[in-house]
N, C-alpha and C positions, 0 to 999 in steps of 0.2 A: 864228471860227465853225467848229465841228467837226461835219460832217454825215456820218453813216455810214448806208449803205443797210441796211435790216433784212435779216438772213439772209446778208449778205455777210461774209466773213472775210478781212480784210486780211492781207497777208504770209503767206498760206497757199498751198500748192501745190494746183493744180486736179487733180482726179482724171482719169485717162486717159479714163474714160467721158464725163465732161463735156467734155473737149477734143474728143473725136470728135463729140459732139453739136453743138458749135460749128461744126466743119468741115462737118457734114451741113447745118446751117441755112444756112451761107454758100454751100455748093454749090447750094442750092435758090434762091439769088438774093437772100436777105435781106441787108439792110445790117447793118453792125456794130452800129448803134443798135438795130435790130429784134431782133437776136440777143441783145444785152445785156439787153433787157427780158424775154426768154424765160428766159434762164439766170441772171438776176440777177447779172451781172458787168458791169464797165464796158465801153463800146464799144472802148476802146483794148486791153483785155485780149483781147476777142474777135478784134479785127483782128490782134493780135500772134500769137495761136495760129494763126489761119488763114494768116498770112504764113509762119510756121515750117513749117506743113504744105506750103505751095506750094514752099518752098525745099528741104525735106528729104524730103518724102513721108511723114512721120510726125509724131505729136504728142508723142512722147517727149521728155524733157528732153535737151538737148545735153550731151555729156560736158564735165566741168569740168576746167580745167587746174589744176595745182598742183605742189607740190614732189614730185618722184619719190621713191619709197621707197628707203631706203638698204639695205633688206634684199632679198636675192634668195631665190627659192624654194629653191634649193640650200642656202643658209646656214641658212634656217629649218628645213629638214628635218634637217640635221646637228645643229643645236642641240637640236631637239625629241627626236631620237633619243638624244642624250647625256643629256638631262634624264630621259627615260623609263628609261634604263638606270641612272642614278644620281640618283634624286629628292632625295637629301639634299645634293647639291652646292650650295654657295652661289654667288651671282652672282660673287663674287670668284674662286672656284675655276674657274668656267666661263670667266671673263675670262682667267685665266692659261692654261687649257688651249687656248682658241681664239685666244690672243694678240690679243685685241680688248678695247678699253675700251668696254663696253656703254653706259656713261653718256654717252659722247660720240656714240655712234651714233644713239641714239633715246631718246625719252622713256620713263620707267619704265612708264607706263600702256600704251604701245605694246608693250613687252616683256611685260608681264603679260597683255595681251589675246592676244598671239601664243601664249604658253605655255598659256593656258587654252583656246585654240582658239575664242575667241568672235569674232575679227575676221578 
C-alpha cells in the first residue's frame, strides 16, 4: 500500500523558510504532529529539523564529508594561466609541461568544469 500525502514531495530538500517556520511553531509549544499538519510534512521531519536547530543554532544543511579534492587553488591558477596564454595546447602538452598525468588526477568532467570556470 503506497500512501502519499497530497502536496508533499518525498526526497526533496525543504526550503530554509519552511525550516524556520517549523522552528517557530515548535518554539511556540506546538507538538511535532501539530506542526506537521500545518506545514504538510511528517512529524519526524519536523522533529528532526527542530532537533538540528537546537544542536546547531541553525536550520542550514550540515556540511557533508567526502573525498577531498586533489586540486589545489595554486595548481588550478597555474593551469588556467597556462591555458589562457596558450589556448591551443592539448591536454597531452599540458601534461608534459606540468609533469602531471591529468587522467589519473581527476575525472575529465572535473577538468572541463574547472577550465570553463563553471565549478
